[in-house]
DONU-810057 format. One line per field, with one value per residue (C-alpha): x, y, z; residue in one letter. Coordinates in Angstrom, 3 decimals, decimal comma, padded with zeros to 6 digits. Each point is the difference from the previous one (the first is absolute). Example, Ala and Ser with C-alpha at 12.3 -4.5 7.8 and 13.67 -1.06 7.14 Angstrom:
BEGIN
x	(012,300 | 001,370);
y	(-004,500 | 003,440);
z	(007,800 | -000,660);
residu	(a | s);
***
This chain:
BEGIN
x	(016,557 | -002,964 | -002,296 | -002,824 | -000,739 | -003,611 | -000,473 | -003,293 | -001,389 | 002,821 | 002,760 | 000,367 | 003,555 | 002,969 | 002,661 | 000,830 | 000,992 | 003,287 | -000,294 | -003,573 | -001,116 | -003,631 | -001,738 | -003,556 | -001,079 | -002,857 | -002,305 | -003,295 | -001,625 | 001,598 | 003,251 | 001,991 | 002,878 | 002,881 | 003,529 | 002,945 | 003,104 | 003,055 | 001,849 | 002,722 | -001,623 | -003,523 | -002,445 | -002,575 | -003,222 | -001,961 | -003,698 | -001,896 | -003,502 | -001,756 | 002,305 | 002,675 | -002,430 | -002,797 | -001,962 | -001,655 | -002,440 | -000,253 | -003,006 | 001,641 | 003,322 | 000,568 | 000,995 | -000,113 | 002,420 | 002,284 | 000,355 | 000,066 | 002,830 | 002,018 | -000,708 | 001,119 | 003,260 | 000,627 | -000,389 | -000,923 | 000,440 | -001,793 | -000,147 | -002,385 | -001,182 | -003,549 | -001,380 | -002,758 | -002,371 | 000,266 | -002,943 | 002,278 | 001,017 | 003,286 | 000,876 | 000,556 | 000,583 | 003,533 | 000,186 | 000,980 | -002,114 | 001,018 | -003,456 | -000,486 | -003,740 | -002,625 | -003,741 | -000,968 | -002,935 | 001,254 | -003,056 | 000,157 | 002,859 | 001,136 | 002,565 | 000,928 | 001,529 | -002,683 | 002,330 | 000,080 | -000,951 | 002,963 | 000,349 | 000,031 | -000,005 | 003,215 | -000,117 | 003,510 | 003,327 | 001,489 | 003,582 | -000,508 | -001,768 | 002,942 | 002,395 | -002,043 | 000,214 | 003,747 | 000,648 | -002,077 | 001,986 | 003,320 | -001,152 | -001,445 | -003,420 | -003,066 | -002,366 | -003,298 | 000,719 | -003,657 | -003,204 | -003,406 | -000,719 | -003,453 | -000,101 | -002,822 | -000,609 | 000,407 | 000,365 | -002,148 | 001,117 | -001,873 | -002,923 | 000,342 | -002,468 | 002,000 | 003,145 | -001,802 | -001,166 | 003,439 | 001,659 | -002,486 | 001,108 | 003,600 | 001,269 | 003,054 | 000,418 | -002,068 | 001,122 | -001,101 | 002,601 | 001,710 | -002,286 | -000,290 | 003,757 | 000,791 | -002,550 | 001,260 | 003,562 | -000,881 | -001,848 | 003,222 | 002,269 | 001,676 | 001,236 | -001,543 | -000,004 | -000,833 | 000,720 | -002,761 | 000,520 | -002,756 | -000,849 | -003,086 | -002,387 | -003,068 | -003,318 | -001,613 | 002,970 | 001,310 | -001,272 | 002,511 | -001,695 | 001,643 | 001,568 | 002,291 | 002,171 | 000,511 | 000,910 | 002,663 | 001,402 | 000,351 | 001,695 | 002,346 | 000,861 | 000,800 | 001,375 | 003,626 | -000,677 | -002,393 | 002,622 | 002,702 | -002,198 | -001,163 | 003,517 | 001,728 | -002,637 | 000,385 | 003,789 | 000,006 | -002,606 | 001,523 | -000,218 | -002,166 | -002,186 | -001,733 | -002,899 | -003,574 | -001,115 | 001,381 | -001,259 | -003,516 | 000,136 | 001,168 | -002,746 | -002,642 | 001,240 | 000,171 | -003,550 | -001,294 | 001,466);
y	(-010,861 | 001,651 | 002,472 | 002,100 | 003,658 | 000,973 | 003,734 | 001,731 | 003,482 | 002,436 | -002,634 | -000,767 | 000,730 | -002,353 | 002,488 | -001,841 | -003,096 | -000,895 | -000,085 | -001,352 | -002,174 | 000,200 | -003,286 | -001,195 | -003,120 | -001,970 | -001,918 | -001,815 | 003,136 | 002,434 | 001,957 | 001,865 | 002,465 | -000,339 | 001,424 | -002,229 | 001,271 | -001,919 | 001,312 | -002,207 | -003,344 | 001,361 | 000,252 | 002,748 | -000,092 | 003,209 | -000,181 | 003,318 | -001,018 | 002,900 | 000,187 | 002,624 | 003,020 | -001,332 | -000,924 | -002,919 | 000,774 | -002,298 | -001,967 | -000,420 | -001,445 | -003,531 | -001,350 | -003,565 | 000,601 | 002,029 | -002,584 | -002,915 | 001,717 | 000,161 | -003,635 | -000,956 | 001,857 | -002,108 | 002,868 | -001,036 | 003,364 | 003,261 | 003,369 | 002,769 | 003,520 | 001,351 | 003,514 | 000,237 | 002,358 | 000,209 | -000,532 | 000,330 | 003,477 | -001,424 | -001,056 | 003,244 | 000,960 | -001,075 | -002,724 | -003,590 | -002,839 | -003,644 | -001,536 | -003,410 | -000,671 | 000,725 | -000,139 | -000,648 | 001,993 | -000,128 | -001,906 | 001,202 | -002,370 | -003,551 | -000,413 | -003,682 | -002,457 | -002,375 | -002,962 | -000,364 | 001,665 | 001,692 | 001,104 | 003,790 | 000,409 | 002,004 | 001,262 | 001,447 | -001,768 | 000,409 | -000,246 | 002,673 | 002,188 | -000,346 | 000,947 | 003,114 | 001,064 | -000,720 | 001,951 | 002,947 | 000,173 | -000,101 | 002,806 | 002,057 | -000,065 | 000,205 | -002,903 | -000,970 | -003,695 | -001,157 | 001,056 | -001,251 | 000,461 | 000,017 | -000,667 | 001,414 | -000,807 | 003,524 | 001,881 | 002,415 | 001,280 | -000,752 | 002,005 | 001,790 | -002,514 | -002,962 | 001,463 | 000,569 | -003,648 | -001,347 | 001,923 | -001,283 | -003,494 | 000,764 | 000,662 | 002,245 | 000,478 | -000,539 | -000,886 | -001,818 | -002,632 | -001,848 | -002,705 | -001,479 | 000,026 | -001,440 | -002,836 | -001,008 | 000,033 | -002,360 | -002,289 | -000,339 | -000,469 | 003,345 | 001,811 | 003,454 | 003,233 | 003,591 | 003,462 | 002,583 | 003,713 | 002,229 | 002,407 | 001,597 | -000,124 | -001,959 | 001,670 | 002,014 | -000,073 | 003,379 | 002,644 | -001,133 | -002,413 | -003,070 | 000,656 | -002,053 | 003,052 | 000,553 | -003,652 | 000,291 | 003,201 | -001,588 | -003,025 | 002,263 | 001,891 | -003,284 | -002,008 | 000,051 | -001,576 | -002,516 | -001,095 | -000,240 | -002,114 | -002,334 | -000,362 | -000,507 | -002,542 | -001,868 | -000,126 | -001,091 | -002,772 | -003,352 | -002,881 | -002,143 | -002,974 | -000,684 | 002,414 | 000,035 | 001,035 | -003,086 | -002,250 | 001,355 | -000,345 | -003,634 | -000,810 | 001,545 | -002,023 | -003,180 | 000,471 | -000,099 | -003,425);
z	(-003,381 | -001,672 | 001,692 | -001,499 | 000,762 | -000,869 | -000,500 | 000,701 | -000,585 | -000,685 | -000,132 | -003,653 | -001,063 | 000,108 | 000,990 | 003,188 | -001,950 | -001,620 | -003,827 | -000,019 | -002,905 | -001,114 | -000,586 | -000,823 | 001,889 | -001,538 | 002,326 | -000,353 | 001,446 | -002,336 | -000,449 | 002,605 | -000,458 | 002,440 | 000,312 | 000,999 | 001,711 | 001,207 | 003,077 | 001,429 | 000,754 | -000,195 | -002,853 | 000,635 | -002,005 | -000,007 | -000,843 | -000,264 | 001,044 | -001,744 | -003,002 | -000,558 | -000,074 | 002,201 | -003,103 | 001,845 | 002,905 | 002,992 | -001,240 | -003,418 | 001,246 | -001,225 | 003,400 | -001,148 | -002,865 | 002,230 | 002,713 | -002,389 | -001,927 | 003,219 | 000,660 | -003,554 | 000,598 | 003,073 | 002,410 | 003,536 | 001,740 | -000,890 | 001,718 | -001,040 | 000,632 | 000,037 | 000,254 | 002,617 | 001,687 | 003,783 | 002,355 | 003,032 | 001,122 | 001,261 | -003,547 | -001,837 | -003,602 | -000,973 | 002,684 | -000,872 | 001,394 | 000,005 | 000,020 | 001,649 | -000,538 | -002,574 | -000,701 | -003,591 | -001,420 | -003,610 | -001,160 | -003,606 | -000,944 | 000,399 | 002,744 | -000,334 | -002,399 | 001,222 | 000,517 | 003,771 | 003,294 | 001,682 | 003,619 | 000,199 | 003,793 | -000,376 | -003,596 | -000,244 | 000,202 | 003,500 | -001,300 | -002,629 | 002,516 | 002,378 | -002,777 | -000,796 | 003,665 | 000,180 | -003,213 | 001,089 | 003,273 | -001,864 | -002,324 | 002,934 | -001,763 | 002,306 | -000,530 | 001,587 | 000,569 | 000,038 | -001,656 | -001,112 | -003,682 | -001,588 | -003,728 | -002,132 | -003,632 | -001,397 | -002,150 | 001,955 | 003,371 | 003,251 | 001,338 | 003,352 | 001,513 | -001,277 | 001,545 | 003,307 | 000,047 | -001,043 | 002,807 | 002,515 | -001,026 | 000,900 | -003,516 | -000,295 | -003,764 | -003,150 | -003,459 | -003,191 | -000,862 | 002,819 | 001,197 | -003,455 | -000,541 | 003,389 | -000,384 | -003,422 | 001,264 | 002,870 | -002,435 | -001,966 | 003,014 | -000,527 | 003,127 | -000,143 | 002,041 | -000,822 | 001,339 | -000,350 | -000,531 | 001,370 | -002,830 | 001,548 | 002,920 | -001,005 | -000,869 | 002,783 | 002,349 | -001,278 | -002,423 | -002,663 | -002,371 | -001,550 | -003,374 | -002,268 | -000,838 | 003,731 | 000,470 | -002,666 | 001,487 | 003,447 | -001,473 | -001,970 | 003,187 | 001,751 | -002,928 | 001,155 | 003,385 | -001,617 | -002,517 | 002,632 | 002,234 | -002,742 | -001,512 | 003,390 | 001,054 | -003,276 | 000,263 | 003,670 | -000,110 | 000,862 | -002,484 | 002,270 | -000,975 | 003,288 | 000,483 | 001,169 | -003,444 | -001,759 | 002,829 | -000,327 | -003,784 | 000,231 | 002,481 | -002,238 | -003,010 | 002,010 | 001,286 | -003,551 | -000,777);
residu	(m | k | i | a | i | i | g | g | t | g | l | y | d | t | s | f | l | n | n | p | k | e | e | i | i | e | t | e | y | g | k | t | k | i | y | r | s | k | i | n | d | r | e | l | v | f | l | p | r | h | g | i | q | h | g | v | l | a | y | q | v | n | y | h | a | n | m | k | a | l | d | q | l | g | i | k | k | a | i | a | m | n | a | v | g | s | l | n | p | e | m | k | v | g | d | l | v | l | i | d | q | f | m | d | f | a | w | n | r | k | s | t | f | g | e | h | s | v | n | m | t | n | p | y | c | p | k | l | r | a | e | f | i | k | s | a | e | s | l | d | i | e | l | h | e | k | g | n | y | l | c | t | g | g | p | r | y | e | t | a | l | e | v | k | v | f | r | s | w | g | m | d | v | v | g | m | t | n | s | t | e | a | t | l | a | r | e | l | g | i | c | y | s | t | v | n | l | v | t | d | m | a | a | g | i | t | e | v | e | p | d | l | a | l | h | r | k | v | v | s | d | n | i | d | k | l | k | k | l | l | f | t | t | a | m | n | v | e | d | y | d | d | c | m | c | q | d | l | y | n | k | a | v | e | a | r | k);
***
């Protein structure tokens, strides 16, 4: 079985993989660099969203090439991590949040392949979410099992007023990448779920201001538990074919005929 692990801010290296092989995948949307690793009956494909040294900012990421590359490799299950700012005082720096809903304000980029209209009522795969929760429990890793994510376009951070409004809407965390990635995954029939690491409190909530260097430090401080959770989840996911994600994809394709 093949499963993809998509790394976000701070998670660039392949040290948690077994003898990874670098490969360039060419798609109609451009090229994507991935790393393949074989462990027992599993093929893990690691895709660093921002490149190996965070050379690609959120608005510059070629989301279409990334997700199309996974599709061309025959991958139907993908788990990811995202660094986020927290709008919720109960979700503190260093906490992990398994988001279950999002709002998309990333209006500075295209977030569709434009081939069909998919149902995004529940944007993340319930089976992968359940596996994340199960793996976290087995590793004794604390995990917020639900959260509302607001995606901005970046690369700037949010104003204090924006954060105040987002929080009044019931948003828990804010980031710059996930809604686009999740939508494209659903459009390709790829089961997808992501765990978010809180790297700062969003603008205006505390006196500490958002900063990429701070994000990286928090990820570095929490990298071991992140890798363990992602790796354990990837290794424990069942090789299922029947899932809401594929059903919704099939219905969307059928509706276009």
